[in-house]
N, C-alpha and C positions, 0 to 999 in steps of 0.2 A: 250316744249312742242315749235317745230319752226313749223312755219304759216307765211312765206318769203313773202314782196311785190313786192317783185323783182327778174327774173331767169335772168340768162346769160347760154349761152353753149358754150363751148371749145371742140376743135380735136389736138388730135397730132398723126404726124405719125412716123413710121421708117424704115427704108429700100424703096429699090425700085423693081419695077417691080409687077411679082407676090408675090414675097416675104414680101410687106409691110405689115405692123404691123398697124391700128388705134387704137384709142381709144377716148370716148366719155366722159364727166363728166358736167355735170351743176354745179353751181355757186349758192347764194341767198345773199340776203339782207334785212333787214327793210329800209334800209338807202338810196341808190341808185342803178342804173342800174350799174357803174361803179363797185362798191366793189361788185357783185353780179359777173363782169364779171371778176376781180382780184382773186374770190375764183373760179370761173373755173377753168382758167389760171392753177392755181396754182392745182388745182385738180387733172384737165388732166395731167399736169407734174409728177406730183407722180404718177398715174394711168398707164404712159407708164414706167416711170420707173420699175413699181411691175410688170409689164406685159411681160417686158422680163428677168427678174427675175425666174419668175414665172407663165406660161403659164394656170394656170386653174384659175386665175383674170379676171373676166369679163372685156368685154373689153368697153361694153356700159353700160348704167344705162336708162332701159325701163322703160314704164309706165306699174306698174301693179295693182292688184286690191287693193283698199284703197291709192294708189299710199304714201305708207309709210311703208309698211310691210316690206318690204326691207331694211330700213334703214335710206334711204333718206324721209328729209323732206317731208312733205303735198306739193304738187305743183298744188296746185287749186288758182283760184281766189277769193282773200278776195273781199267779199261784205260788211262787216262791220266790225269791233269791239267792245268788249264791255268787259273793262278790259281785263282781261287775257283768254277771251272765244272770241273766232275768227267765225265768219259765212263764207263759202267758198261754192262754187258750184263747186261740183262734176264732177267727166267724162261725165254723162249722164245728167246733166242740173241741177240737182235739190240741194235744198240748205242744206248742213249740218254743224250742232255745233261741233267744236272742243273745247277740256276745258281739263286744264290739269291735276284737282282735282277734278270732280265734277263723280263720277261712271254712267255711261251707259254702259247698253248690252241689246241687241235685242237675242231673246232664236225663233227660226224658230220652226215650230212643224212639224215633220217628216210628209213626203210626201211620201219616197217610201219605200216599207219593204225591213230590215235589210237581211245579209248575213244569219243568223240563222235563219230567219224565210223562208225563199227559201229553206236553208238546209229540215228545215221539212216540208214545202209541197212538194221538190220533193220525201224525206222519204214516205209520206200519200199516196202518187201517185203509187211510187212503191210497198206499199202492197197491196194496193186496186186496180190498177188496171193491171198495170205491170206481177205479180207474177199471178192471178188467168187468166189472157190472156195468158200468157205462158203456164199455164194448160189446158185451154179449145182449144185454136189453136195453140198449137207449137210453132213453126218457126214467123208462122204468129203473134202470140201473143206478139212478143221481140217489131218486127216492131209496132206496133198498142199499146205496153208500152211505148217506146221510143219517140212516135208520143206524146201521150197525156203530157210526162213530157217534153215536147219541147213549148205544145201549153199550157199550164192548171198550169206550176209551175208558174208562174210571179202572175198569178189572185188568184189561191189558196193562196200564201204569202197576195197579197194585203188585200183580206179576213181575214186571220188570223193576220194584222195588224191591223184592222176595229173591229174585237173582241174583242182583247187586249184593246185597247183604250174606247172599252163601257166599257167595263169590271172595267177599271180605271177610268169612267167618263169623259173619252171624251179627246183630245187632248189636251185643255185648261188646265183640271185638271191635266195629267201626266208633261205638262209644270211645274204647281206651287208647286208640289210638292218636287222637289229638292229646291226650295228658300224655303217652308214653314223649311223644314228641315234645310236649313243653319240659317235661322231666329232662328230656337229653340236653336241653340248654341251658337249662338249670337244675345241674348235678346237686346243689345243696338242696333241695328241696325234698319235702318227703310228704306223699301221700296215702291217708288210708283209704280204700275202695269196697263202699256200701252197695249190695243189691237192696233196690227200692222196689215196687209192686211196677215204677214203670220203668225204673231205668236202675239209673247210678247215683251213689252220692259219693265226694270226693271232700274229706278231712285234710287243712295241711295241717302237719305238725313240727315242721323244722322252727316255729315259732310266730310270734304275732307277725298279723299283718294288715296293715294301716288297709281299709275298702278302699281309700282314696288314687292308692298309689298304683305308681304304673304296673307293679309286678302283680298287681292283684286285679288290674284289667286284663294285662294281658292274657292269666290263669285265665278267667270268663271266654276271652275270647278264643282262647286253644281250647277248653272243652265244648262251648255250646252251651253255656249255662243261659236259661227264661232270659231276655234281654228286660223282663218287667222286672223279675228278680235284682238283676245286675244295677237295676235304677234305683230299686230300694234301697240296696247296701251303699250306692253311693249319696243318696237324699238321707237315710238314719246313721251313717257308717256306723253300719254292724253290719255281721250276718248271723241265720236264720236258719233253722231246721227243726221238722218238723219230728217230733219224740214217740206219738199215738196214731195210730189208724184213722183213717178216716172212716166216719162212720157209713157211708153207704157201702165201703167193702166191707162191713163185720155184720151185715143183714140188718143196720139201722136205717129202716127207710122213712121216718118223720124226721124234718129238720132239729136242729136245737129251736129252742120256745125260751120267749118268745120270738118271733120273726121279726126284721132279720137279729142275727146272733151280734150285735152291735155293744159297745159298754163306753157307759155304764148301762145299768136296768134300774126302772123303777123299782123303789122297792115295794109295792105290792104283785110287783109279776117277779121277784125273785125265787118263789117257790113252784112257781113253774119251771124256770129253767133248772132251778135246782133237781126236780124231778129226773126231768130229761139227762141232768148233767151224773146222777147216780146211776140211771140204765145205762151209759156211755161208759163211764170207768169202769164198772163192772164187765164188761163184751171188751174195753180195750186191754184190759187183763189178760186176754188172753191171744193177744196179737204183738207183732212186732211192728214197727217201724222199717228196719230196715235189718239186712246182716251181713255183717263183716266176711268180707271176702280175702282180703290181700294188702300189702305196703307195697307200695309203688316209691322209688327213688334210694336216696338214700338211707333211710330210715332210723331219720336224728328227728326227737321228740323233745323239745323244749318243756322246762320246767312249768315255765306260765303255762305250756298248751296245754298238759295235762292230764289237769281237775277239770277241765270242759271235757277231751276226751272221755274222761270216765265215767263222768255224767251224763254225756250222752249216749256212750255205751249204755251205762246199768237202763235209764231211764226210753228207751228205747226197742229193747230188748235185743242189740244188735248181736249179741251173745250165746243166744238163746236162738240156736238154729230151729229146733221143732216147735218153733211160735209160727202160725204160718200169718204170710207179711200181708198188713192193710192198709 
């Protein structure tokens, strides 16, 4: 896991006029800006040479979700370091915990009906509306049936989804099913379960876990972790958990300034960012990112994992149920 203190940017150009080729690359360092700049220069030189040979090579390293899912180290402001664990501020202002070997995974409850349920809903409408309307109304019946498909397929699919979730005990029970099945097959595992605004957060406490291990990948698959998050874990060799609320869930309707909230920020724009951050921190203190629910599995708590559990629970408000989730 790399979460650098210093960042620098380098650009290289080749050619003249409209045939000019420009590449951009980042460099990073825990030591100094000069070292970060040297890396950026070297990476830009290498990228330009590669682009001239292979035009499919990306010319820029853009900001992407998780700022690390594509292989570039997490480019966020470092707020605190606790041994190997690093607290950063993400692009929309929230604090995030980054750890090389303590497994976290968020599982969001499904909010939209799957394409399979849409197919079932459409088939039901064809049988219940389109065919009878065609029989009774002739040519007009076909038009009525098509209109019914357009208007009612999505609502019916959502209704079917709610019925399916109800039969399975609700979205939380459905999300827990994969975890329960995994723990039954791996009885030495212990997983703390937290409620988040959108679903569940899972924290494995039985011991350190390598993000590239087969067990980690099997766990992600069993619980239905976000594929983008899984790719970030693999590329960065780390796990990640948001510790403070999302601004829009706390009534903050203005994005972090300057936009976009990438790091580093030009010195002359730091006061603008700091003003937004001050307002955000005041609101965030009133909310929790998650609430602890239970522990599933063996209950084991490895000594190397406990400091991260304590840090996460304290900074996220997980043990303060009176604070609303955000």
